[in-house]
C-alpha positions as CSV (number, residue, x, y, z in Angstrom):
1,M,114.9,104.0,79.7
2,Q,113.1,103.6,76.4
3,T,109.3,103.9,76.6
4,T,106.5,103.1,74.0
5,F,103.6,105.2,75.2
6,T,101.2,106.2,72.3
7,E,100.4,109.8,71.4
8,D,96.9,109.2,72.8
9,Q,98.3,108.0,76.1
10,L,100.6,110.9,76.4
11,R,97.7,113.4,76.2
12,D,96.9,112.4,79.8
13,P,99.0,114.7,82.0
14,A,99.8,112.0,84.6
15,T,100.9,109.5,81.9
16,K,103.0,112.1,80.2
17,M,104.7,112.9,83.6
18,S,105.4,109.3,84.2
19,N,106.8,108.8,80.8
20,D,109.2,111.7,81.3
21,I,110.2,110.2,84.7
22,L,110.7,106.7,83.3
23,R,112.9,108.1,80.5
24,T,115.3,109.6,83.0
25,C,116.1,106.2,84.5
26,V,119.4,104.6,83.2
27,H,119.1,101.3,85.0
28,C,122.3,102.0,87.0
29,G,121.0,100.3,90.2
30,F,122.5,102.7,92.6
31,C,119.0,102.9,94.2
32,T,119.2,99.3,95.3
33,A,122.0,100.1,97.8
34,T,119.8,102.4,99.8
35,C,116.4,100.8,99.4
36,P,115.2,99.4,102.8
37,T,112.9,96.8,101.4
38,Y,115.6,95.5,99.0
39,Q,118.0,95.3,102.0
40,I,115.5,93.3,103.9
41,L,114.0,91.1,101.2
42,G,116.8,90.9,98.6
43,D,114.3,90.8,95.7
44,E,115.0,93.0,92.7
45,L,111.2,93.7,92.3
46,D,111.3,95.1,95.9
47,S,113.8,97.7,94.8
48,P,113.1,101.1,93.1
49,R,114.6,99.8,89.8
50,G,112.4,96.7,89.9
51,R,109.3,98.7,90.7
52,I,110.0,101.1,87.9
53,Y,110.0,98.2,85.4
54,L,106.6,96.9,86.9
55,I,105.1,100.4,86.7
56,K,106.3,100.9,83.1
57,D,104.8,97.6,82.0
58,M,101.5,98.3,83.8
59,L,101.1,101.9,82.5
60,E,102.3,101.3,78.9
61,N,99.9,98.3,78.4
62,E,97.1,100.0,80.3
63,R,96.5,96.6,81.9
64,V,94.7,95.8,85.1
65,P,97.5,95.2,87.7
66,D,98.1,91.7,88.7
67,E,98.6,90.6,92.3
68,K,102.4,90.4,91.9
69,T,102.6,94.0,90.7
70,V,100.4,95.3,93.5
71,K,102.3,93.3,96.1
72,H,105.7,94.8,95.2
73,I,104.4,98.4,94.8
74,D,102.5,98.1,98.1
75,R,105.8,97.1,99.7
76,C,107.4,100.4,98.8
77,L,107.8,102.6,101.9
78,S,108.0,105.8,99.8
79,C,111.0,106.7,102.0
80,L,112.5,108.3,98.9
81,A,116.1,107.3,99.8
82,C,116.3,106.3,96.1
83,M,115.8,109.9,95.1
84,T,118.7,111.0,97.3
85,T,120.9,108.4,95.7
86,C,119.8,108.5,92.1
87,P,122.5,110.2,89.9
88,S,120.0,110.8,87.1
89,G,117.4,112.7,89.1
90,V,114.5,110.1,88.6
91,H,111.5,111.6,90.4
92,Y,110.4,108.3,91.9
93,M,107.9,109.9,94.3
94,H,105.7,111.2,91.5
95,L,106.0,108.0,89.6
96,V,105.0,105.7,92.5
97,D,102.2,108.1,93.5
98,H,100.7,107.8,89.9
99,A,101.1,104.0,90.0
100,R,99.2,103.8,93.3
101,E,96.4,106.0,92.0
102,Y,96.2,103.8,88.9
103,I,96.1,100.6,91.0
104,E,93.4,102.2,93.2
105,N,91.2,102.9,90.2
106,T,91.7,99.6,88.3
107,Y,92.5,96.8,90.8
108,K,90.0,95.1,93.0
109,R,91.8,94.2,96.2
110,P,90.7,91.3,98.5
111,L,87.8,92.3,100.8
112,S,90.1,92.4,103.9
113,D,92.5,94.8,102.2
114,R,89.7,97.1,101.0
115,A,88.2,97.1,104.5
116,L,91.5,97.9,106.2
117,R,92.3,100.7,103.8
118,W,88.8,102.2,104.1
119,V,89.0,102.2,107.9
120,L,92.5,103.9,107.9
121,A,91.3,106.5,105.4
122,K,88.2,107.3,107.4
123,I,89.8,107.4,110.9
124,L,93.4,108.5,110.9
125,P,93.0,111.9,109.2
126,Y,90.2,112.9,111.7
127,P,91.6,113.6,115.2
128,M,88.4,112.9,117.2
129,R,87.6,109.7,115.3
130,F,91.2,108.6,115.8
131,R,90.9,109.3,119.6
132,V,87.8,107.1,119.8
133,A,89.6,104.4,117.8
134,L,92.7,104.6,120.1
135,L,90.5,104.2,123.1
136,G,89.0,101.0,121.6
137,A,92.5,99.8,120.6
138,K,93.8,100.4,124.1
139,I,91.0,98.3,125.5
140,G,91.7,95.5,123.0
141,R,95.5,95.7,123.3
142,P,95.8,92.8,125.8
143,F,94.1,90.5,123.2
144,A,96.3,91.5,120.3
145,R,98.0,88.1,120.1
146,L,94.7,86.4,119.6
147,M,94.1,88.3,116.3
148,P,94.5,86.1,113.2
149,D,95.5,89.0,110.9
150,P,99.0,90.4,111.7
151,R,97.7,93.8,110.5
152,L,95.0,93.8,113.2
153,R,97.6,92.8,115.8
154,A,99.8,95.7,114.6
155,M,97.0,98.2,115.0
156,L,96.3,97.1,118.6
157,E,100.0,96.9,119.5
158,M,100.6,100.5,118.1
159,A,98.0,102.0,120.4
160,P,99.7,104.2,123.0
161,K,99.3,103.3,126.7
162,T,98.2,106.9,127.4
163,I,96.0,109.0,125.2
164,P,96.7,112.8,125.8
165,S,93.9,115.2,126.6
166,V,92.8,117.5,123.8
167,S,94.9,120.6,123.5
168,R,93.0,123.9,123.0
169,N,96.1,125.3,121.4
170,D,95.2,123.4,118.3
171,D,92.0,125.4,117.9
172,P,91.9,128.3,115.3
173,Q,93.5,131.3,117.0
174,T,96.5,133.7,117.0
175,F,99.4,133.5,119.5
176,P,101.2,136.9,119.7
177,A,105.0,136.9,119.6
178,V,107.1,138.3,122.4
179,D,108.9,140.6,120.0
180,K,107.3,140.1,116.6
181,K,109.7,139.5,113.7
182,M,107.4,137.5,111.4
183,R,103.9,136.0,111.1
184,V,103.5,132.3,110.4
185,A,100.7,129.7,110.2
186,L,101.2,126.4,112.1
187,M,100.1,123.2,110.5
188,T,98.6,121.4,113.5
189,G,98.0,118.1,111.6
190,C,95.6,115.3,112.3
191,A,97.0,112.1,113.8
192,Q,99.5,114.2,115.8
193,K,96.7,116.0,117.6
194,A,95.4,112.6,118.9
195,L,98.7,110.9,119.6
196,N,100.9,113.7,121.1
197,T,99.7,117.2,121.9
198,D,103.0,118.2,123.4
199,I,104.6,118.8,120.0
200,N,102.3,121.6,118.9
201,D,102.3,123.1,122.3
202,A,106.1,123.2,122.4
203,T,106.3,124.5,118.8
204,I,104.0,127.5,119.7
205,R,105.9,128.3,122.8
206,L,109.2,128.2,121.0
207,L,108.2,130.2,118.0
208,T,106.4,132.9,119.9
209,R,109.4,133.2,122.3
210,L,111.7,133.7,119.4
211,G,109.6,136.4,117.7
212,A,107.1,134.6,115.4
213,E,103.4,135.4,115.7
214,V,101.7,132.0,115.2
215,V,98.3,131.6,113.6
216,V,96.3,128.4,113.6
217,A,94.1,128.9,110.6
218,E,90.4,128.3,110.5
219,G,89.6,125.3,108.2
220,A,93.1,123.8,108.1
221,G,93.5,120.2,109.0
222,C,95.0,117.0,107.5
223,C,97.5,117.5,104.8
224,G,96.2,114.6,102.7
225,A,99.4,112.5,102.8
226,L,97.8,109.4,104.4
227,T,95.2,109.0,101.6
228,H,97.4,110.4,98.9
229,H,99.9,107.5,99.4
230,M,97.0,105.0,99.3
231,G,96.2,106.3,95.8
232,K,92.9,107.8,97.0
233,T,93.4,111.0,95.1
234,S,89.9,112.5,95.4
235,E,90.0,112.1,99.2
236,S,93.6,113.5,99.6
237,H,92.9,116.4,97.3
238,A,89.7,117.3,99.1
239,T,91.5,117.7,102.5
240,A,94.5,119.4,100.9
241,A,92.2,121.9,99.2
242,K,90.8,122.9,102.5
243,N,94.3,123.7,103.7
244,I,95.1,125.7,100.6
245,R,92.0,127.8,101.0
246,A,92.6,128.3,104.7
247,W,96.2,129.4,104.3
248,T,95.5,131.5,101.2
249,A,92.9,133.5,103.3
250,E,95.6,134.1,105.9
251,M,98.1,135.1,103.3
252,K,95.6,137.7,101.8
253,N,94.3,139.0,105.1
254,G,97.2,139.3,107.6
255,G,100.1,138.0,105.4
256,L,102.3,135.0,106.1
257,D,106.0,134.7,106.1
258,A,105.8,130.9,106.3
259,I,103.6,127.9,106.8
260,V,105.4,125.9,109.5
261,I,105.1,122.1,109.6
262,N,106.4,120.1,112.5
263,T,105.5,116.7,111.1
264,S,107.9,116.0,108.2
265,G,105.7,113.6,106.4
266,C,103.1,116.4,106.1
267,G,105.8,118.8,105.0
268,T,106.9,116.7,102.0
269,T,103.3,116.6,100.8
270,I,102.5,120.3,101.4
271,K,105.6,121.3,99.6
272,D,104.3,119.2,96.7
273,Y,100.9,120.9,96.5
274,G,102.0,122.9,93.5
275,H,102.5,119.6,91.5
276,M,99.4,117.9,93.0
277,F,97.1,120.8,91.9
278,S,98.9,121.9,88.7
279,E,95.9,120.9,86.5
280,T,93.2,122.4,88.7
281,D,91.7,125.9,89.4
282,L,93.7,125.9,92.6
283,A,97.0,125.7,90.8
284,E,98.1,129.3,91.6
285,D,97.1,129.2,95.3
286,A,98.6,125.7,95.7
287,S,101.9,126.8,94.3
288,A,101.9,129.9,96.6
289,V,101.2,127.7,99.6
290,A,103.9,125.2,98.7
291,G,106.4,128.1,98.1
292,I,106.2,129.3,101.8
293,A,105.9,125.9,103.4
294,M,108.8,125.2,105.8
295,D,109.8,122.5,108.2
296,V,110.0,123.9,111.7
297,S,113.8,123.5,111.6
298,E,114.0,125.7,108.6
299,I,112.1,128.5,110.2
300,L,114.1,128.2,113.4
301,M,117.3,128.6,111.4
302,K,115.9,132.1,110.4
303,L,115.2,133.0,114.1
304,D,117.8,133.8,116.8
305,L,117.9,130.6,118.8
306,P,119.8,131.3,122.0
307,A,123.1,129.3,122.4
308,G,123.6,126.9,125.3
309,G,121.0,126.4,128.0
310,A,120.5,122.7,127.4
311,P,121.3,120.1,130.1
312,D,124.3,117.9,129.7
313,L,122.6,115.1,127.8
314,T,123.4,113.1,124.7
315,V,120.7,113.1,122.0
316,A,120.6,110.5,119.3
317,Y,119.1,112.2,116.3
318,H,116.9,110.1,114.1
319,A,116.6,111.6,110.6
320,A,113.0,111.0,109.3
321,C,113.0,109.9,105.7
322,S,110.4,112.6,104.7
323,L,112.8,115.2,106.1
324,Q,116.2,114.0,104.8
325,H,115.0,112.5,101.5
326,G,111.6,114.1,100.9
327,Q,112.7,117.6,101.8
328,Q,116.5,117.3,101.6
329,I,116.8,118.8,105.1
330,K,119.8,117.0,106.6
331,T,121.7,119.2,109.0
332,F,119.3,121.9,110.4
333,P,117.8,119.8,113.3
334,K,121.3,118.6,114.4
335,D,122.7,122.1,114.1
336,L,119.9,123.5,116.2
337,L,120.3,120.9,118.9
338,K,124.0,121.5,119.1
339,K,123.6,125.2,119.3
340,A,121.1,124.7,122.1
341,G,123.8,122.9,124.0
342,F,123.0,119.2,123.5
343,K,125.5,116.6,122.6
344,V,124.3,115.1,119.3
345,A,125.0,111.6,118.1
346,E,123.9,110.1,114.8
347,P,123.4,106.4,114.4
348,A,124.9,104.2,111.7
349,D,122.8,103.8,108.5
350,S,120.9,106.9,109.3
351,H,119.6,107.0,105.7
352,L,117.5,103.9,106.2
353,C,113.8,104.0,107.2
354,C,112.5,103.1,110.6
355,G,109.6,101.3,109.0
356,S,106.8,103.7,110.0
357,A,106.1,105.4,106.7
358,G,102.6,106.7,107.3
359,T,100.4,103.7,107.4
360,Y,103.1,101.2,106.3
361,N,103.6,99.8,109.8
362,L,99.9,98.9,109.9
363,M,99.6,97.5,106.3
364,Q,103.0,95.8,106.1
365,P,103.7,94.9,109.7
366,E,106.3,92.1,109.1
367,I,108.6,94.2,107.1
368,S,108.0,97.2,109.3
369,K,109.0,95.3,112.4
370,Q,112.3,94.2,110.9
371,L,113.2,97.8,109.9
372,K,112.2,99.0,113.4
373,T,114.5,96.4,115.1
374,L,117.4,97.5,112.9
375,K,116.7,101.2,113.6
376,V,116.4,100.7,117.3
377,Q,119.7,98.7,117.4
378,T,121.6,101.5,115.7
379,L,120.1,104.2,117.9
380,E,120.8,102.3,121.1
381,A,124.3,101.6,120.0
382,V,125.3,105.3,120.5
383,K,124.1,105.1,124.1
384,P,122.0,108.3,124.2
385,D,120.0,109.8,127.0
386,I,117.3,110.8,124.6
387,I,116.2,110.1,121.0
388,A,115.0,113.1,119.0
389,A,113.0,113.0,115.7
390,G,111.0,115.4,113.6
391,N,108.0,113.2,112.7
392,I,105.3,111.7,114.9
393,G,105.1,108.4,112.9
394,C,108.8,107.8,113.5
395,M,108.4,108.6,117.2
396,M,105.6,106.1,117.6
397,Q,107.4,103.4,115.7
398,I,110.8,103.8,117.5
399,G,109.2,104.4,120.9
400,G,107.5,101.0,120.7
401,G,110.9,99.3,120.5
402,T,113.1,100.9,123.1
403,D,113.0,102.2,126.7
404,I,115.0,105.3,125.8
405,P,112.6,108.3,125.8
406,I,111.9,109.7,122.4
407,V,110.8,113.3,121.9
408,H,110.3,115.8,119.1
409,T,113.3,118.1,118.3
410,V,111.2,121.2,119.1
411,E,110.4,119.9,122.6
412,L,114.1,119.8,123.4
413,L,114.7,123.2,121.9
414,D,111.8,124.6,123.8
415,W,113.1,123.1,127.0
416,A,116.6,124.5,126.4
417,T,115.2,128.0,125.8
418,G,113.0,128.3,128.9
419,G,110.1,125.9,128.3
420,P,109.1,123.0,130.5
421,K,110.8,119.7,130.5
422,P,109.2,117.4,127.9
423,P,106.7,115.2,129.6
424,A,108.1,112.1,127.9
425,L,111.3,112.6,129.9
426,S,109.5,112.3,133.2
427,V,110.5,109.4,135.4
428,S,107.0,107.9,135.4
429,G,106.6,108.2,131.6
430,K,103.1,109.6,132.1
431,Q,101.8,112.7,130.4
432,A,102.3,115.9,132.4
433,P,99.4,118.3,132.8
434,Q,98.8,120.8,129.9
435,V,101.4,123.6,130.1
436,P,100.1,127.1,129.2
437,I,101.7,128.9,126.4
438,L,104.5,131.1,127.5
439,R,104.2,134.8,126.5
């Protein structure tokens, strides 16, 4: 793609980066075949290629974005399926992130939009605030249909029926390994600590059982993804910087073989810290952190997971976009489940997004619901006993559309290797009491 940025414009690192990305695009249109929003809406401007043209025009002319441009960029899920498909290596993720930051800094959204985005940014990354909000949403859920704004209805409908008790395993501490082979830091996250405490508990049990000493670092918290994808760079970098400092301290004091992430949306962002902080005084530390960041499936492939042990159940594996496209991890979770003894089935069109995408299901509920319906249909078609996924957002999204229990991959692997049965698989569907860490 030919660009016409001026020399003055190209002195800005972000603009230079976007120029380089734009110039790699050859207009082939392969991306349209795998773009979920294009599949749903059929509008060229709701495809990666169409958005690239909008972003190019906006940045080159340094113009205040119009409503049309913002609408189509907002509709992007950032599922990154286009990056998996693109034969030219267009780094669409960095381009759309720059576009969103530019929009955030130059475009005045309607008051209702600004209010919603402010609320999400001030609540979701903070577990205790999120818990209070979930309690309020739970109370208001019966009245969801009375809400005039579909986004408010979506927020109430997404509230879980049961809010788990706080897990003390998320507090800063060290969990010794049964037979220490490595030392890792666990990213405990933010929203996950409010929505589902079973995931971190199972991860700690499984890793320590297989020989990894697990550290929950003092000062680590939200990865910054939620605000980063809203274009709120200062907020996202502030929370990300806390993680970098916390994990760097652990790297210098006790040493770390890996930073383990069990929420794939966070993993994609943390692995990008080197890029995000490349022009700052944290560049070296951010690059070091990103260099040892691993999805939990990656670290489990390095450990000796026992074969067999799983009950005779069929698991439909849902591949989270942030894992298969953002991190290019496609087979590890399935390989691990098969090794543990589960029968693994993969649904049709597994490359397509479920519609969760961070806060997308709250800000674009109509499109999100269509994608959820399609995803649930393909998962149910393989007639599984259980659905497994590696991202809490996907679990919440899919779980709201099916009666088939959905659990995190590590919960099943923990169960197959001596841990407790995942509470979500209980007949009542209620949360089981907190299970102590197995030593």
